Every structure is written in C-alpha cells, then in structure tokens.
N, C-alpha and C positions, 0 to 999 in steps of 0.2 A: 504494500500500500504506500502511496506517496503522501508525504507530510504536506498539509495545506500550506505551510510557510514556504516550502521548497517549490511548490507549484506557482505560488504568487510571485516568487522571486525569479521564476524562469528556470530553475534548476530541477533536474530530475533525480534527486537523491531518493534512494529507496530505504525505507525504514521497515525492518522486519523485527518481529518479536523473537525472543530467544527460542521459543518452541517451534516457530516456523523454520528457523535456521537449522535446528536440530533434526526436524523431520526431513528437510531437504537433504542434509548430509547423510542421513540414514538411508534414504531412498537411493541416492547416487552410489553409496557404498554397496548396497544390495544389488543394484543394476550392474555395477562393475564386476562384482563377484559372479553374477549369473553369466555374464559374457565370457569371463575367463574360464569358468568351469565347463561351459558348453563347447569350447574349442577342442578339436581332436588332439590327442596326445602328441602326434607327430607333426602338428602344424608349426611348432617351434623348431623342428628339425630342418637343417639347411639342405637336406637331401633333395628337396623339391624346389629349391630357389636357385636362380641364375647367379653366377659369380661374375658375369660379364667378361669372361676369358673363354674364347671359343673352344679350345682343346679340352679344358676342364669341364665346361658345360656340355660339350658333345659326349664325352665319356660318361658323365653323370646321367645325361639324358638316355644314353644307350643302356646303361645299367638299370635305370628305372623302367624303361620300356621292356627290357628282358624280364624283369620281375613281374610286370603286369601281364606279359604274354604267357608266362608259365603258370599263372594262377589257375587253380582248378575249381570246379563248382563246389560250393560248400565252404570255401575259405572264409572265415569270419571277418577278415580285414579286406576282402576283395573290393568292396565298394569304395572304401576310404582310399586304398592304394590307387585304384583306377581313377578316381576323381582327382587326386593329387597329381598323378601322371598326366592326365589330360590337360590339366591347368598348366603344368610345366611345359607340355608340348606346345600349347598355344603361345605361352610367353617366349619360348625358344624361337619359334618360327617368326613371331612378330618382331623380335629383337634382331635376329641375325639375317633375315632375308633382305633387310634394307641396307646391308653392308656389302657393296659389290665385291670386295676382296674375299669375303667369306662365302657369299652366295654362289660364287663361281667355282668353289672347291668341290672336287668329286665326293669327298666325305659329306659335305652339306647336301648336295643334291640327292645322294642315296639315303641319307638320314631323313631328308624331307619326304622322300617317297615312302619310307618306312613309317614316318609319322602319319602321313595321309592314310596309309593302309590301316594302321592300328586305330587311328581316330575315327575313320570311316566305320570300322567294325563296331566300336562302342557307340557311335551315333546311331547306327542301325539297330543294334541288339541291346543296348543299355549297358550299364556299368556292372551288372551282376552276371552277365553271360560270358563264359570263358571263350578264348580264341580257339576256333576249330583247328584240327590237326593240319589240314592243307594250308591254311593261312599261316599257322605257326611255323611250318616248314619254310615257306617263302620268306617270312620275316627273319628266321634264323640265318638264311643265306644272305639277306641284306645286312644283318647285324655283323656277320663275318667280313663282308665287303667293307663296311664302315670302319671296323677295327683295323683292317689292313691299310685303308686310306689314311686313317689317323696316325698309324704307326709310321707311315712314310711322310707324314707332315703335309698331306694334301687334303 
C-alpha cells in the first residue's frame, strides 16, 4: 500500500507491514525450493552442455548420442536421457552450423547426418521408444566414421 504522504509528494514509496514482508519472503523461499527440487538430478551435470570447443563438444555429443541409441525399452532414465540429448543436439547444430570453418569439416557433416537420423527417430516415435536395430546399425557406422574424422582432426 502506498502512504498518502508519498502519493501527495509524487513519490512512490511502498510501505509494507512486517507481516506482509514476512509472508512474501516465505512465499518466495517456498517457490525457490519447489523449483530447485523439481529439476532433474543430472541437469547440473555438464555432460549435456556445450563447452564451445568443437572437438570436445563433438566427442561429448557423440558419447551422449551413443548412450541414447543403446537405451533399451524399460530403462527408467530413458526419457530424461533422451530429452537431454535432444536438447544438446539442437544446441550443437544451432551453434556450430553457423561457423563455416567447422560446418565444412567431414566430422561435422557426418555428425549432422547422425543427429538428423536420431532426432528424426525421436520426433516420430517419442522419447520412450528405443532405436530399432536397423537404424542403430546405421548410426553405429556413422559414429565410427565421426570418430575417425575427429581423430584425424577433420
């Protein structure tokens, strides 16, 4: 509530009683605790965050994609892992495809193809459906090709 003297003087001073202030603090503290406790355990993990170093990010992206590809039906963390990997794939492509030196590298183009394959699978079938064997085999071949290209620095 605004004090009548503050309004008359043209100032917008806010006068709160002690109980209003205490209730506001309690509410904000409770809201903050709810947000923190609702976050998944691995959200603080840097495994799914870009480091802005292509070689490091590409290897990390590749490892996370392998993990998501190998998940079997019934895995309790499947949906969390797939969501985090999909988010990382989007961030990876959005960040690196704008950089001509990197987007022209063989490792990037093959990784981009693998990302499209895996992302397309989850877009069509959802985060809970495992990658079928035929697609998993093709992705494994692409993963090997990406590892070879990264090892050669290309």
